[in-house]
N, C-alpha and C positions, 0 to 999 in steps of 0.2 A: 504494499501501499506509501504508496510514494506520495511525501506532500506535499502539495500547494504552491501553502505559504509557512514561515517560517510560526505563522497562528494555532499551525496545523500540530506539534512536530509534539513531541512527547511533554506534559509537565517537567518532569526534576530536569530535563533538558533548558526548556521554557526559562524553570525559573534560575536554576545554576547558571546555566552561559549565559555572557557579555553577546546580546545582536553580531556581532560580524562572527560569530562564534557558531551560530544559531545555523549563521546562511552559509556556513561551508560545512555544515549538521546534515545541510539539508540535501543540499548540490549533495554532492558523497553519499548521502544516504540515496537520496534520488538514484542516479550512475552508479548504484553497489545493483539492488534490487534492479537493474532494467539489467547491470549483466550476466548478474544471476539467478538467472533464469531457469537452469537443471536445479539444483542446488532444492525443490523441493518443498522442505517443513518450516527446513532450514535459510527459508532465503531471505526473513526477515530478521533472523536473529544473523546472518555473515551481512548487512547493512550493515545493522547496529554500528556490528563489530568497526567495519571499515568507518560508517562518522565515526563511527571516537577516534579511532585515530590518524585520518583526520586534524580531528580536533587539535588532538593532543600531540599537533606537526607544529603545532604554532599558537597555541599555548599550554598552560600547567599549573597545578592547584598550586594556593598560597593559603597556605590555609582552609573556608570555603568558598574563594574567592579561585577565579578562575582568567590568572593573565596573560599577555601575551606576550611567550619569550623574542628577545631582544636578540638579536641575532646581526652580525660584525662584529666592527672596532671602533672602541670611539677616538678623533682623531683629535 
């Protein structure tokens, strides 16, 4: 079940992730949903795992907050 908007995401995702991370989650989930049609009953679980992995490439938890991962060197 792909998500049409961020408002359609599961409550824990909407409640805890900042807006940009929600966009990443939704895009990754929808892409994985389309990609893994052969997964059968595990399709949704796989799509959620892919979506969380995508979020974790750009954000990390600091306590209860999700914050962007800063990359690059300061000059």
